[in-house]
py3Dmol code that shows the C-alpha trace and the ligand (Angstrom):
import py3Dmol

protein = """\
ATOM      1  CA  MET A   1       0.000   0.000   0.000  1.00  0.00           C
ATOM      2  CA  THR A   2       1.356   3.423  -0.866  1.00  0.00           C
ATOM      3  CA  GLU A   3       1.319   6.245   1.667  1.00  0.00           C
ATOM      4  CA  SER A   4      -1.102   9.039   0.810  1.00  0.00           C
ATOM      5  CA  PRO A   5       0.899  12.153  -0.018  1.00  0.00           C
ATOM      6  CA  SER A   6       0.952  14.864   2.603  1.00  0.00           C
ATOM      7  CA  LEU A   7       2.368  18.339   2.457  1.00  0.00           C
ATOM      8  CA  PRO A   8       4.944  19.084   5.160  1.00  0.00           C
ATOM      9  CA  ALA A   9       3.518  21.604   7.630  1.00  0.00           C
ATOM     10  CA  SER A  10       6.285  24.029   6.743  1.00  0.00           C
ATOM     11  CA  ASP A  11       5.118  24.184   3.138  1.00  0.00           C
ATOM     12  CA  TRP A  12       1.829  25.824   4.041  1.00  0.00           C
ATOM     13  CA  PRO A  13       2.038  29.604   4.065  1.00  0.00           C
ATOM     14  CA  GLU A  14       1.896  31.282   7.450  1.00  0.00           C
ATOM     15  CA  LEU A  15      -0.793  33.862   8.049  1.00  0.00           C
ATOM     16  CA  GLU A  16       1.515  36.382   9.674  1.00  0.00           C
ATOM     17  CA  PRO A  17       0.496  39.075  12.145  1.00  0.00           C
ATOM     18  CA  GLY A  18      -0.522  42.252  10.351  1.00  0.00           C
ATOM     19  CA  TRP A  19      -1.595  40.458   7.200  1.00  0.00           C
ATOM     20  CA  VAL A  20      -5.070  40.117   5.715  1.00  0.00           C
ATOM     21  CA  TRP A  21      -5.915  37.052   3.680  1.00  0.00           C
ATOM     22  CA  LEU A  22      -8.895  37.642   1.447  1.00  0.00           C
ATOM     23  CA  CYS A  23     -10.377  34.254   0.921  1.00  0.00           C
ATOM     24  CA  GLY A  24     -13.242  32.626  -0.937  1.00  0.00           C
ATOM     25  CA  ALA A  25     -15.370  30.231   1.092  1.00  0.00           C
ATOM     26  CA  GLY A  26     -17.106  28.612  -1.870  1.00  0.00           C
ATOM     27  CA  PRO A  27     -20.853  28.534  -2.404  1.00  0.00           C
ATOM     28  CA  GLY A  28     -21.861  26.738   0.805  1.00  0.00           C
ATOM     29  CA  ASP A  29     -20.863  23.090   1.161  1.00  0.00           C
ATOM     30  CA  PRO A  30     -17.805  23.201   3.464  1.00  0.00           C
ATOM     31  CA  GLY A  31     -16.216  20.442   1.368  1.00  0.00           C
ATOM     32  CA  LEU A  32     -15.824  22.962  -1.419  1.00  0.00           C
ATOM     33  CA  LEU A  33     -13.309  25.019   0.557  1.00  0.00           C
ATOM     34  CA  THR A  34      -9.779  25.086  -0.804  1.00  0.00           C
ATOM     35  CA  LEU A  35      -6.898  23.728   1.248  1.00  0.00           C
ATOM     36  CA  HIS A  36      -5.487  27.236   1.455  1.00  0.00           C
ATOM     37  CA  ALA A  37      -8.792  28.379   2.973  1.00  0.00           C
ATOM     38  CA  LEU A  38      -8.601  25.616   5.559  1.00  0.00           C
ATOM     39  CA  ASN A  39      -5.008  26.523   6.337  1.00  0.00           C
ATOM     40  CA  ALA A  40      -6.112  30.136   6.794  1.00  0.00           C
ATOM     41  CA  LEU A  41      -9.015  29.230   9.091  1.00  0.00           C
ATOM     42  CA  ARG A  42      -6.675  27.250  11.325  1.00  0.00           C
ATOM     43  CA  GLN A  43      -4.343  30.209  11.815  1.00  0.00           C
ATOM     44  CA  ALA A  44      -6.623  33.221  11.861  1.00  0.00           C
ATOM     45  CA  GLU A  45      -7.055  35.257  15.030  1.00  0.00           C
ATOM     46  CA  VAL A  46      -9.930  37.216  13.537  1.00  0.00           C
ATOM     47  CA  VAL A  47     -12.345  36.066  10.852  1.00  0.00           C
ATOM     48  CA  ILE A  48     -14.538  38.675   9.218  1.00  0.00           C
ATOM     49  CA  TYR A  49     -17.175  36.860   7.228  1.00  0.00           C
ATOM     50  CA  ASP A  50     -20.138  37.865   5.155  1.00  0.00           C
ATOM     51  CA  ALA A  51     -23.737  36.722   4.930  1.00  0.00           C
ATOM     52  CA  LEU A  52     -23.139  34.022   2.338  1.00  0.00           C
ATOM     53  CA  VAL A  53     -20.488  32.124   4.306  1.00  0.00           C
ATOM     54  CA  ASP A  54     -21.927  28.876   5.639  1.00  0.00           C
ATOM     55  CA  GLU A  55     -21.792  28.803   9.454  1.00  0.00           C
ATOM     56  CA  ARG A  56     -20.310  25.285   9.406  1.00  0.00           C
ATOM     57  CA  ILE A  57     -17.168  26.679   7.803  1.00  0.00           C
ATOM     58  CA  LEU A  58     -16.529  28.950  10.782  1.00  0.00           C
ATOM     59  CA  GLU A  59     -16.257  25.875  12.983  1.00  0.00           C
ATOM     60  CA  TRP A  60     -12.882  25.268  11.350  1.00  0.00           C
ATOM     61  CA  ALA A  61     -11.602  28.331  13.212  1.00  0.00           C
ATOM     62  CA  PRO A  62     -12.574  27.506  16.795  1.00  0.00           C
ATOM     63  CA  ARG A  63     -10.137  29.921  18.421  1.00  0.00           C
ATOM     64  CA  ALA A  64     -10.678  32.930  16.169  1.00  0.00           C
ATOM     65  CA  GLU A  65     -12.805  35.929  17.009  1.00  0.00           C
ATOM     66  CA  LYS A  66     -15.652  35.928  14.459  1.00  0.00           C
ATOM     67  CA  ILE A  67     -16.995  39.207  13.178  1.00  0.00           C
ATOM     68  CA  TYR A  68     -20.087  39.216  11.008  1.00  0.00           C
ATOM     69  CA  ALA A  69     -19.932  41.772   8.228  1.00  0.00           C
ATOM     70  CA  GLY A  70     -23.106  40.759   6.511  1.00  0.00           C
ATOM     71  CA  LYS A  71     -24.766  42.884   3.991  1.00  0.00           C
ATOM     72  CA  ARG A  72     -27.207  41.601   1.470  1.00  0.00           C
ATOM     73  CA  GLY A  73     -28.797  43.115  -1.580  1.00  0.00           C
ATOM     74  CA  GLY A  74     -26.784  46.159  -2.568  1.00  0.00           C
ATOM     75  CA  LYS A  75     -26.698  48.132   0.678  1.00  0.00           C
ATOM     76  CA  PRO A  76     -24.889  51.497   0.739  1.00  0.00           C
ATOM     77  CA  SER A  77     -21.245  51.460  -0.185  1.00  0.00           C
ATOM     78  CA  SER A  78     -20.434  53.233   3.107  1.00  0.00           C
ATOM     79  CA  ILE A  79     -20.884  49.859   4.812  1.00  0.00           C
ATOM     80  CA  GLN A  80     -18.382  48.423   2.381  1.00  0.00           C
ATOM     81  CA  ARG A  81     -15.947  51.194   3.251  1.00  0.00           C
ATOM     82  CA  ASP A  82     -16.407  50.475   6.974  1.00  0.00           C
ATOM     83  CA  ILE A  83     -15.537  46.819   6.434  1.00  0.00           C
ATOM     84  CA  SER A  84     -12.423  47.672   4.438  1.00  0.00           C
ATOM     85  CA  LEU A  85     -11.228  50.145   7.067  1.00  0.00           C
ATOM     86  CA  ARG A  86     -11.932  47.683   9.841  1.00  0.00           C
ATOM     87  CA  LEU A  87      -9.656  45.203   8.092  1.00  0.00           C
ATOM     88  CA  VAL A  88      -6.970  47.891   7.945  1.00  0.00           C
ATOM     89  CA  ASP A  89      -7.358  48.606  11.697  1.00  0.00           C
ATOM     90  CA  LEU A  90      -7.182  44.923  12.643  1.00  0.00           C
ATOM     91  CA  ALA A  91      -4.086  44.388  10.524  1.00  0.00           C
ATOM     92  CA  ARG A  92      -2.426  47.450  12.010  1.00  0.00           C
ATOM     93  CA  ALA A  93      -3.207  46.090  15.478  1.00  0.00           C
ATOM     94  CA  GLY A  94      -1.028  43.102  14.512  1.00  0.00           C
ATOM     95  CA  LYS A  95      -3.787  40.538  14.122  1.00  0.00           C
ATOM     96  CA  ARG A  96      -3.740  37.586  11.748  1.00  0.00           C
ATOM     97  CA  VAL A  97      -6.824  38.539   9.786  1.00  0.00           C
ATOM     98  CA  LEU A  98      -8.927  36.341   7.557  1.00  0.00           C
ATOM     99  CA  ARG A  99     -11.541  38.026   5.411  1.00  0.00           C
ATOM    100  CA  LEU A 100     -13.888  35.269   4.306  1.00  0.00           C
ATOM    101  CA  LYS A 101     -16.309  35.853   1.475  1.00  0.00           C
ATOM    102  CA  GLY A 102     -18.882  33.625  -0.206  1.00  0.00           C
ATOM    103  CA  GLY A 103     -17.869  31.971  -3.452  1.00  0.00           C
ATOM    104  CA  ASP A 104     -14.831  33.603  -5.008  1.00  0.00           C
ATOM    105  CA  PRO A 105     -13.762  36.943  -3.544  1.00  0.00           C
ATOM    106  CA  PHE A 106     -13.114  38.462  -6.961  1.00  0.00           C
ATOM    107  CA  VAL A 107     -16.424  37.445  -8.544  1.00  0.00           C
ATOM    108  CA  PHE A 108     -19.163  39.998  -7.836  1.00  0.00           C
ATOM    109  CA  GLY A 109     -17.965  40.044  -4.253  1.00  0.00           C
ATOM    110  CA  ARG A 110     -16.295  43.440  -3.956  1.00  0.00           C
ATOM    111  CA  GLY A 111     -13.097  41.628  -3.058  1.00  0.00           C
ATOM    112  CA  GLY A 112     -11.229  43.786  -5.523  1.00  0.00           C
ATOM    113  CA  GLU A 113     -12.341  46.914  -3.687  1.00  0.00           C
ATOM    114  CA  GLU A 114     -11.344  45.540  -0.300  1.00  0.00           C
ATOM    115  CA  ALA A 115      -7.955  44.388  -1.538  1.00  0.00           C
ATOM    116  CA  GLN A 116      -7.395  47.764  -3.162  1.00  0.00           C
ATOM    117  CA  THR A 117      -8.111  49.600   0.101  1.00  0.00           C
ATOM    118  CA  LEU A 118      -5.739  47.297   1.973  1.00  0.00           C
ATOM    119  CA  VAL A 119      -2.948  47.856  -0.515  1.00  0.00           C
ATOM    120  CA  GLN A 120      -3.578  51.610  -0.450  1.00  0.00           C
ATOM    121  CA  HIS A 121      -3.094  51.464   3.324  1.00  0.00           C
ATOM    122  CA  CYS A 122       0.110  49.414   2.946  1.00  0.00           C
ATOM    123  CA  VAL A 123      -1.459  46.295   4.488  1.00  0.00           C
ATOM    124  CA  PRO A 124       0.004  43.093   2.992  1.00  0.00           C
ATOM    125  CA  VAL A 125      -2.600  40.817   1.442  1.00  0.00           C
ATOM    126  CA  ARG A 126      -2.933  37.339   0.027  1.00  0.00           C
ATOM    127  CA  ILE A 127      -5.830  36.385  -2.223  1.00  0.00           C
ATOM    128  CA  ILE A 128      -7.275  32.879  -1.953  1.00  0.00           C
ATOM    129  CA  PRO A 129      -9.716  32.136  -4.769  1.00  0.00           C
ATOM    130  CA  GLY A 130     -12.853  30.111  -4.107  1.00  0.00           C
ATOM    131  CA  ILE A 131     -15.410  28.173  -6.090  1.00  0.00           C
ATOM    132  CA  SER A 132     -17.914  30.636  -7.412  1.00  0.00           C
ATOM    133  CA  ALA A 133     -21.646  29.954  -7.061  1.00  0.00           C
ATOM    134  CA  GLY A 134     -22.140  30.483 -10.783  1.00  0.00           C
ATOM    135  CA  ILE A 135     -19.906  27.511 -11.548  1.00  0.00           C
ATOM    136  CA  GLY A 136     -19.932  25.202  -8.511  1.00  0.00           C
ATOM    137  CA  GLY A 137     -23.537  25.963  -7.585  1.00  0.00           C
ATOM    138  CA  LEU A 138     -24.717  25.043 -11.041  1.00  0.00           C
ATOM    139  CA  ALA A 139     -22.580  21.892 -10.990  1.00  0.00           C
ATOM    140  CA  TYR A 140     -24.417  20.798  -7.843  1.00  0.00           C
ATOM    141  CA  ALA A 141     -27.638  21.185  -9.808  1.00  0.00           C
ATOM    142  CA  GLY A 142     -26.243  19.027 -12.628  1.00  0.00           C
ATOM    143  CA  ILE A 143     -25.667  21.937 -15.005  1.00  0.00           C
ATOM    144  CA  PRO A 144     -22.253  22.234 -16.684  1.00  0.00           C
ATOM    145  CA  VAL A 145     -21.550  25.906 -17.449  1.00  0.00           C
ATOM    146  CA  THR A 146     -19.887  24.818 -20.650  1.00  0.00           C
ATOM    147  CA  HIS A 147     -20.630  21.822 -22.785  1.00  0.00           C
ATOM    148  CA  ARG A 148     -19.112  21.258 -26.207  1.00  0.00           C
ATOM    149  CA  ASP A 149     -22.489  20.838 -27.884  1.00  0.00           C
ATOM    150  CA  VAL A 150     -24.051  23.885 -26.245  1.00  0.00           C
ATOM    151  CA  ASN A 151     -21.696  26.795 -25.797  1.00  0.00           C
ATOM    152  CA  GLN A 152     -18.272  28.109 -26.595  1.00  0.00           C
ATOM    153  CA  SER A 153     -18.634  31.016 -24.217  1.00  0.00           C
ATOM    154  CA  VAL A 154     -20.409  31.834 -21.000  1.00  0.00           C
ATOM    155  CA  THR A 155     -21.245  35.256 -19.637  1.00  0.00           C
ATOM    156  CA  PHE A 156     -21.428  36.042 -15.938  1.00  0.00           C
ATOM    157  CA  ILE A 157     -23.805  38.887 -15.195  1.00  0.00           C
ATOM    158  CA  THR A 158     -24.819  40.747 -12.064  1.00  0.00           C
ATOM    159  CA  GLY A 159     -28.500  41.533 -11.710  1.00  0.00           C
ATOM    160  CA  HIS A 160     -27.919  44.724  -9.797  1.00  0.00           C
ATOM    161  CA  ASP A 161     -25.257  47.354  -9.414  1.00  0.00           C
ATOM    162  CA  GLN A 162     -24.133  49.537  -6.503  1.00  0.00           C
ATOM    163  CA  SER A 163     -27.427  51.435  -6.530  1.00  0.00           C
ATOM    164  CA  GLY A 164     -29.403  48.197  -6.274  1.00  0.00           C
ATOM    165  CA  GLU A 165     -30.806  48.640  -9.781  1.00  0.00           C
ATOM    166  CA  THR A 166     -30.231  46.483 -12.860  1.00  0.00           C
ATOM    167  CA  PRO A 167     -26.925  47.777 -14.228  1.00  0.00           C
ATOM    168  CA  ASN A 168     -27.675  50.164 -17.079  1.00  0.00           C
ATOM    169  CA  THR A 169     -24.210  49.595 -18.491  1.00  0.00           C
ATOM    170  CA  LEU A 170     -25.274  46.112 -19.604  1.00  0.00           C
ATOM    171  CA  ASP A 171     -25.915  45.848 -23.326  1.00  0.00           C
ATOM    172  CA  TRP A 172     -28.537  43.103 -23.261  1.00  0.00           C
ATOM    173  CA  ALA A 173     -28.793  42.992 -27.051  1.00  0.00           C
ATOM    174  CA  SER A 174     -25.115  42.255 -27.527  1.00  0.00           C
ATOM    175  CA  ILE A 175     -24.994  39.841 -24.570  1.00  0.00           C
ATOM    176  CA  SER A 176     -27.962  37.973 -26.025  1.00  0.00           C
ATOM    177  CA  ARG A 177     -26.342  37.728 -29.435  1.00  0.00           C
ATOM    178  CA  SER A 178     -22.870  36.790 -28.296  1.00  0.00           C
ATOM    179  CA  SER A 179     -23.274  34.285 -25.494  1.00  0.00           C
ATOM    180  CA  GLN A 180     -25.234  31.047 -25.615  1.00  0.00           C
ATOM    181  CA  VAL A 181     -25.227  30.635 -21.852  1.00  0.00           C
ATOM    182  CA  LEU A 182     -25.819  33.398 -19.322  1.00  0.00           C
ATOM    183  CA  VAL A 183     -25.193  32.988 -15.611  1.00  0.00           C
ATOM    184  CA  ILE A 184     -26.860  35.696 -13.579  1.00  0.00           C
ATOM    185  CA  TYR A 185     -25.895  36.508  -9.990  1.00  0.00           C
ATOM    186  CA  MET A 186     -28.170  38.620  -7.787  1.00  0.00           C
ATOM    187  CA  GLY A 187     -30.882  38.366 -10.385  1.00  0.00           C
ATOM    188  CA  MET A 188     -33.917  37.605  -8.232  1.00  0.00           C
ATOM    189  CA  LYS A 189     -35.016  41.150  -7.406  1.00  0.00           C
ATOM    190  CA  HIS A 190     -35.165  42.294 -11.010  1.00  0.00           C
ATOM    191  CA  ILE A 191     -35.975  39.005 -12.705  1.00  0.00           C
ATOM    192  CA  GLY A 192     -38.932  40.447 -14.621  1.00  0.00           C
ATOM    193  CA  GLN A 193     -36.820  43.256 -16.002  1.00  0.00           C
ATOM    194  CA  ILE A 194     -33.965  40.906 -16.883  1.00  0.00           C
ATOM    195  CA  SER A 195     -36.097  38.292 -18.629  1.00  0.00           C
ATOM    196  CA  GLY A 196     -37.960  41.089 -20.445  1.00  0.00           C
ATOM    197  CA  ALA A 197     -34.681  42.555 -21.669  1.00  0.00           C
ATOM    198  CA  LEU A 198     -33.495  39.169 -22.918  1.00  0.00           C
ATOM    199  CA  LEU A 199     -36.787  38.498 -24.727  1.00  0.00           C
ATOM    200  CA  ASP A 200     -36.693  41.986 -26.273  1.00  0.00           C
ATOM    201  CA  ALA A 201     -33.155  41.237 -27.401  1.00  0.00           C
ATOM    202  CA  GLY A 202     -34.397  38.201 -29.307  1.00  0.00           C
ATOM    203  CA  ARG A 203     -33.818  35.241 -26.988  1.00  0.00           C
ATOM    204  CA  PRO A 204     -36.692  32.781 -27.524  1.00  0.00           C
ATOM    205  CA  SER A 205     -39.373  32.534 -24.841  1.00  0.00           C
ATOM    206  CA  SER A 206     -38.948  28.741 -24.979  1.00  0.00           C
ATOM    207  CA  GLU A 207     -35.283  28.980 -23.960  1.00  0.00           C
ATOM    208  CA  PRO A 208     -34.499  26.756 -20.946  1.00  0.00           C
ATOM    209  CA  VAL A 209     -33.797  28.513 -17.647  1.00  0.00           C
ATOM    210  CA  ALA A 210     -32.837  27.140 -14.246  1.00  0.00           C
ATOM    211  CA  VAL A 211     -32.864  28.952 -10.930  1.00  0.00           C
ATOM    212  CA  VAL A 212     -30.755  27.333  -8.213  1.00  0.00           C
ATOM    213  CA  SER A 213     -31.208  28.676  -4.701  1.00  0.00           C
ATOM    214  CA  ASP A 214     -28.987  27.904  -1.706  1.00  0.00           C
ATOM    215  CA  ALA A 215     -26.842  25.884  -4.058  1.00  0.00           C
ATOM    216  CA  THR A 216     -24.586  23.202  -2.549  1.00  0.00           C
ATOM    217  CA  THR A 217     -26.305  23.433   0.844  1.00  0.00           C
ATOM    218  CA  PRO A 218     -28.846  20.985   2.248  1.00  0.00           C
ATOM    219  CA  ARG A 219     -31.493  23.627   1.392  1.00  0.00           C
ATOM    220  CA  GLN A 220     -30.658  23.662  -2.328  1.00  0.00           C
ATOM    221  CA  ARG A 221     -33.696  24.008  -4.593  1.00  0.00           C
ATOM    222  CA  VAL A 222     -33.862  24.065  -8.361  1.00  0.00           C
ATOM    223  CA  LEU A 223     -36.558  25.525 -10.584  1.00  0.00           C
ATOM    224  CA  GLU A 224     -36.540  24.532 -14.245  1.00  0.00           C
ATOM    225  CA  THR A 225     -38.561  26.749 -16.514  1.00  0.00           C
ATOM    226  CA  THR A 226     -38.344  28.802 -19.702  1.00  0.00           C
ATOM    227  CA  LEU A 227     -37.454  32.419 -20.304  1.00  0.00           C
ATOM    228  CA  GLY A 228     -41.062  33.274 -21.128  1.00  0.00           C
ATOM    229  CA  ALA A 229     -42.432  31.704 -17.947  1.00  0.00           C
ATOM    230  CA  LEU A 230     -39.545  32.640 -15.669  1.00  0.00           C
ATOM    231  CA  GLU A 231     -41.043  35.550 -13.761  1.00  0.00           C
ATOM    232  CA  ALA A 232     -44.371  33.836 -13.034  1.00  0.00           C
ATOM    233  CA  ASP A 233     -42.848  30.437 -12.258  1.00  0.00           C
ATOM    234  CA  LEU A 234     -40.284  31.954  -9.949  1.00  0.00           C
ATOM    235  CA  ALA A 235     -42.939  33.863  -8.029  1.00  0.00           C
ATOM    236  CA  ALA A 236     -45.032  30.684  -7.734  1.00  0.00           C
ATOM    237  CA  SER A 237     -42.039  28.582  -6.650  1.00  0.00           C
ATOM    238  CA  GLY A 238     -41.289  30.556  -3.512  1.00  0.00           C
ATOM    239  CA  LEU A 239     -37.548  30.255  -4.173  1.00  0.00           C
ATOM    240  CA  ALA A 240     -35.624  32.929  -2.306  1.00  0.00           C
ATOM    241  CA  PRO A 241     -32.141  34.430  -2.657  1.00  0.00           C
ATOM    242  CA  PRO A 242     -29.329  33.620  -2.780  1.00  0.00           C
ATOM    243  CA  ALA A 243     -29.929  32.121  -6.183  1.00  0.00           C
ATOM    244  CA  ILE A 244     -28.165  31.728  -9.502  1.00  0.00           C
ATOM    245  CA  VAL A 245     -30.110  32.010 -12.723  1.00  0.00           C
ATOM    246  CA  CYS A 246     -28.811  30.097 -15.720  1.00  0.00           C
ATOM    247  CA  VAL A 247     -30.213  30.846 -19.168  1.00  0.00           C
ATOM    248  CA  GLY A 248     -29.386  28.539 -22.050  1.00  0.00           C
ATOM    249  CA  ARG A 249     -29.486  24.977 -23.340  1.00  0.00           C
ATOM    250  CA  SER A 250     -26.952  23.760 -20.794  1.00  0.00           C
ATOM    251  CA  VAL A 251     -29.921  23.686 -18.406  1.00  0.00           C
ATOM    252  CA  LEU A 252     -31.204  20.689 -20.412  1.00  0.00           C
ATOM    253  CA  MET A 253     -28.164  18.701 -19.326  1.00  0.00           C
ATOM    254  CA  ARG A 254     -29.759  18.489 -15.909  1.00  0.00           C
ATOM    255  CA  GLN A 255     -32.070  15.867 -17.377  1.00  0.00           C
ATOM    256  CA  VAL A 256     -29.113  13.477 -17.535  1.00  0.00           C
ATOM    257  CA  LEU A 257     -26.711  15.028 -14.982  1.00  0.00           C
ATOM    258  CA  ASP A 258     -28.876  15.667 -11.925  1.00  0.00           C
ATOM    259  CA  TRP A 259     -26.449  13.608  -9.881  1.00  0.00           C
ATOM    260  CA  GLN A 260     -28.032  14.558  -6.570  1.00  0.00           C
ATOM    261  CA  GLY A 261     -31.418  13.311  -7.775  1.00  0.00           C
ATOM    262  CA  MET A 262     -29.798  10.120  -9.029  1.00  0.00           C
ATOM    263  CA  ALA A 263     -28.104   9.637  -5.655  1.00  0.00           C
ATOM    264  CA  ARG A 264     -31.606   9.741  -4.141  1.00  0.00           C
ATOM    265  CA  GLY A 265     -32.658   6.990  -6.545  1.00  0.00           C
ATOM    266  CA  GLU A 266     -34.291   9.088  -9.283  1.00  0.00           C
ATOM    267  CA  ALA A 267     -33.724   7.894 -12.845  1.00  0.00           C
ATOM    268  CA  PRO A 268     -32.258  10.273 -15.418  1.00  0.00           C
ATOM    269  CA  ARG A 269     -35.160  11.860 -17.310  1.00  0.00           C
ATOM    270  CA  ASN A 270     -33.463  11.842 -20.696  1.00  0.00           C
ATOM    271  CA  LEU A 271     -30.122  10.276 -21.582  1.00  0.00           C
ATOM    272  CA  ASP A 272     -29.787  12.443 -24.695  1.00  0.00           C
ATOM    273  CA  PRO A 273     -31.223  15.835 -23.711  1.00  0.00           C
ATOM    274  CA  LEU A 274     -29.580  17.710 -26.590  1.00  0.00           C
ATOM    275  CA  GLY A 275     -31.049  15.264 -29.091  1.00  0.00           C
ATOM    276  CA  ARG A 276     -27.747  14.286 -30.662  1.00  0.00           C
ATOM    277  CA  GLY A 277     -28.873  10.698 -31.116  1.00  0.00           C
ATOM    278  CA  LYS A 278     -25.426   9.284 -30.439  1.00  0.00           C
ATOM    279  CA  PRO A 279     -23.223   8.719 -27.424  1.00  0.00           C
ATOM    280  CA  ALA A 280     -21.822  11.998 -26.072  1.00  0.00           C
ATOM    281  CA  GLU A 281     -18.208  10.965 -26.535  1.00  0.00           C
ATOM    282  CA  SER A 282     -18.484   9.608 -30.061  1.00  0.00           C
ATOM    283  CA  ALA A 283     -17.774  12.861 -31.915  1.00  0.00           C
TER     284      ALA A 283
END
"""
ligand_1 = """\
26
SAH
N -18.530 36.022 -4.704
C -19.719 35.209 -4.839
C -20.865 36.005 -5.382
C -21.328 37.103 -4.459
S -22.680 37.973 -5.095
C -19.398 34.001 -5.706
O -18.365 33.955 -6.351
O -20.219 33.073 -5.732
C -24.023 37.175 -4.275
C -24.792 36.318 -5.245
O -24.096 35.118 -5.490
C -26.133 35.877 -4.743
O -27.113 36.887 -4.898
C -26.406 34.708 -5.644
O -26.768 35.140 -6.933
C -25.015 34.099 -5.737
N -24.826 33.043 -4.734
C -23.889 32.993 -3.787
N -23.986 31.848 -3.060
C -25.004 31.161 -3.603
C -25.601 29.897 -3.345
N -25.163 29.097 -2.355
N -26.636 29.503 -4.099
C -27.093 30.260 -5.106
N -26.574 31.462 -5.399
C -25.546 31.909 -4.675
"""
view = py3Dmol.view(width=600, height=400)
view.addModel(protein, "pdb")
view.setStyle({"model": 0}, {"cartoon": {"style": "trace"}})
view.addModel(ligand_1, "xyz")
view.setStyle({"model": 1}, {"stick": {}})
view.zoomTo()
view.show()
């Protein structure tokens, strides 16, 4: 029997006093943490975490002071500034600081702003990427964000900007034309507006859409619908944020790749959801 490989303790980076590590916690399931995140949790003296970080993850840092910096749904940027400055203060006080954010810190998570403030204040930082909800969350619903027979590009979109409104910088017409699959974060509040814009831009009302809420957690729920029925079906479903909306034919893959359903004993609904009529690997 071969020994399983292990990394010598000295090879893991030390979270030194006065540093801030800005770290992604993944979409929910603690098993989706990176090893660097785990290493950080074990060393941190202070963990500042946001609303989307699963509480079970904090249990990996039993000795650390935990500070909740939750803000949901586009609250004023002054709160964001307070969090950034608090990180600066803690670092200057010589703490080993872990800033833990849901998903990936640099994907619609304002991690770039926080890191920028830290650097501007001469605080040393390390960035630890995480699994973003728009990729890992969809995978837990059996939806591959790319599939050779569906899309050669994918577009990640935020459903609201700093003001809380649908970003008016988005060119829905060009997005609709150029990307077969759209993955929308923070889309629940303005779903009617978003689906209307996509339909106006020429996406068919029959286009498959999935909404995955609380992805990768035991509370995960998935709504499968179409672009035309999205607003009404979502309202009827009672699904609540946080949720990822996926627009495009990759949603059909769920019919054969809903691995969580299969683990519960459900049969795949359709072994050939894209209608290729041949085994997927034969091309
Ligand atoms: N940095 C995060 C995104 C933060 S923006 C990441 O990379 O995943 C917050 C949005 O992320 C939510 O409104 C929702 O659209 C999405 N999100 C985060 N966690 C989620 C989850 N567990 N299930 C579904 N959507 C999630």
